[in-house]
C-alpha positions in Angstrom: 1.2 5.6 12.6 2.6 7.9 15.1 -0.6 9.3 16.6 -1.7 10.8 13.1 -5.3 10.8 12.1 -6.2 8.4 9.3 -6.6 11.2 6.9 -3.2 12.5 7.3 -1.6 9.3 7.0 -3.2 8.5 3.9 -2.2 12.3 2.5 1.6 11.3 3.9 1.6 8.2 1.9 0.5 9.7 -1.1 2.9 12.2 -1.0 5.8 9.7 -0.4 4.4 7.8 -3.5 4.4 11.3 -5.4 8.0 11.8 -4.5 9.3 8.6 -5.4 7.5 8.8 -8.9 9.6 12.0 -9.2 12.6 10.0 -8.8 11.6 7.6 -11.1 11.3 10.1 -13.7 14.5 11.9 -12.7 16.6 8.6 -12.7 15.3 6.6 -15.4 17.4 7.4 -18.2 20.6 7.2 -16.0 19.8 4.5 -13.6 17.2 2.0 -14.6 17.8 -0.3 -11.7 17.5 2.5 -9.1 14.4 3.8 -11.1 12.8 0.3 -10.9 13.4 0.2 -6.9 11.9 3.9 -6.7 9.0 2.7 -8.7 8.6 -0.3 -6.6 8.4 2.0 -3.5 6.1 4.2 -5.2 3.7 1.5 -5.8 4.0 0.3 -2.3 3.0 3.7 -0.8 0.4 4.3 -3.2 -1.0 0.7 -2.4 -0.6 1.6 1.3 -2.6 4.7 1.2 -5.4 2.9 -1.1 -5.5 0.0 1.3 -5.7 2.2 4.5 -8.3 4.5 2.7 -10.8 1.6 1.9 -10.0 -0.3 5.2 -12.6 -0.1 8.0 -12.5 1.8 10.8 
């Protein structure tokens, strides 16, 4: 991923997941559909970070 180290990539993915979870918390009462999309993105980013961490290399 753009020449970053493995650890940096995992940290960035976790940061993106955290940012998206904050968006879910903020938008849930006013825009449930958008909150659902943000939650899906957070799950994908978090899952990607975990998969990257567990992958062998």
